[in-house]
N, C-alpha and C positions, 0 to 999 in steps of 0.2 A: 545755421548748419546747412550745408548742401547735399546732394544726393549721396555723396561718398562719406558722409557723417562727419567732414571737415567744418570745423567751427574756428573763427578767429575772435578772440577775447582777450582782455586785459590778463597780463601775468601776474601770478600769486605766488606769494612765499613758497608755497607747496611745491610750485614748478621749479624752483631754483636748481635744484641737482639736476633734473632733465635739461634744462636749459644750458647749464654748464657742460654737461656731456655731449649735448650736440655742437656747441661752439667749439669744444675741444677737437671733436671728431672732424669739424670743419676747417681746423686750423685756425680759428679767431680767438682773439685775446679775451681774458674773463676779467681783467683788471676793470674795476668800476661797474660791472655789471649787478653786482649786489646793491651797491649805492644807488643805482639808477632803475631798479626793477620796477618802481611804480609807474615807469614811462616805457615799459616793454609791453609787447603783444606777442602772443602764441597762436600757432595754428595746431589745434590738437583734434586728435580722432580719439574718441573714447578718453581713456587717460594718459594716452601718449602724445608726448609734444613732438610734432613732425616740422615744426618750424618756428622761428622767433625772429623779431626785429625789435630795436628799441631807439629810444631817444635818450641822450646824455644832455641834460639841459646846462647851458652856460648861463651868463648873464642875459645879454641881449639875443643870443643865437642858441643854436643846439647842434648836435653832432647825430646824424644818422648812423647807426652802429650795429653790428652785431647781426645782420641779416643773414641768416642760415636756414637751409631747407634740408632735411634727411634725405639722403640720396634715392630712395625708393619714393619719395614724393615730389621730386624735380620733374621739370616740364610739365605739371599739371597746373600751373598759375598760381601756386601757394605763395611764392615769393612776391609776385605781382599784388596780390591780395594784402599781404603784410605791409609791404612799402605803401601802397595806397593808404592804409589805416593809419600808419605811423604819420604820414604826412598829414592827413585830416585832422590827428591828434595834435600835430604841432601847430596848425593853422587857427586851432581853437585857442592857442595860447598867445602871449605877447611877445613873440619870436619875430625878430627881422629876417633872419634866413636859416637854411638849414646847410650844413655842411657834410661831407663824407670823405673817407680815405679808402681807396680801393687798389689793389694790385691785380684783379683780374675782371673787374666788372664795369670798366669805363664806357663799354659800348651798351650797357643795359640801363644806366640810369638817365641818359637824356630823354628817354621816353616819358620820363616824370618830369621833366623840367630842369634836370640838372646840367650844369656845364662845367668843363674843367677850368681851373684857375692855378695861378701859380702860388708857392708857399707863401709869398711876400703879401698876397692879397687877403690871407686869412686873418681874422680879427683876433686880438690878443686873448678874448675870453676863450675863443675855441683852441688857441695855440697852447694854453694852460692845461687841457686835458691830457691825461696819460696816454691816451691812445694817439694823440697826435705827436706828444713830446717824446714819448719813450717807446711805445710799441710798433707803430709802423714805420716801415722803412723810407728811407728818403726817396726811393724810387716809386713811391705809391702816387697815383694820381688822385688829386684834391678836386673835389666838385662841390658845388654850390647851386642852391635852389633859393631864390628870393621868396618870401612869404608875406610881408607887409603889402597891403594893396591887392593881394591876390584873393580870389574868392574861396570861401571854404568848401 
């Protein structure tokens, strides 16, 4: 917990409704969140969920998804802390690479080691996710970050 009372922790089933409300408010899809909740983290202040980020595990890779911060908590480093935690969680797993789709944050993620790639470079296990297949528009930027061989 920091001086503002903010804590980053693993998401719990009891957080699901608040996570879904936050994602909806930020215009992000809910499909697959319930099934991947054990790989999500939340930023909380008291009982309020003010941020969320998650992994959707594929076979050899994972999708970094659902990164959202409540409007009144933006520009305070909450998103950065959430993404760093999810990357660290991914590095602790046998995952080759992280992938993400974004329509607005392509300038944000390179600071975490992500770079843009074409759709044809995305491995089949990631292409099979609902977010990739059905939910994100063709105009979304696809980014990846290798994990194997990177220090935790």
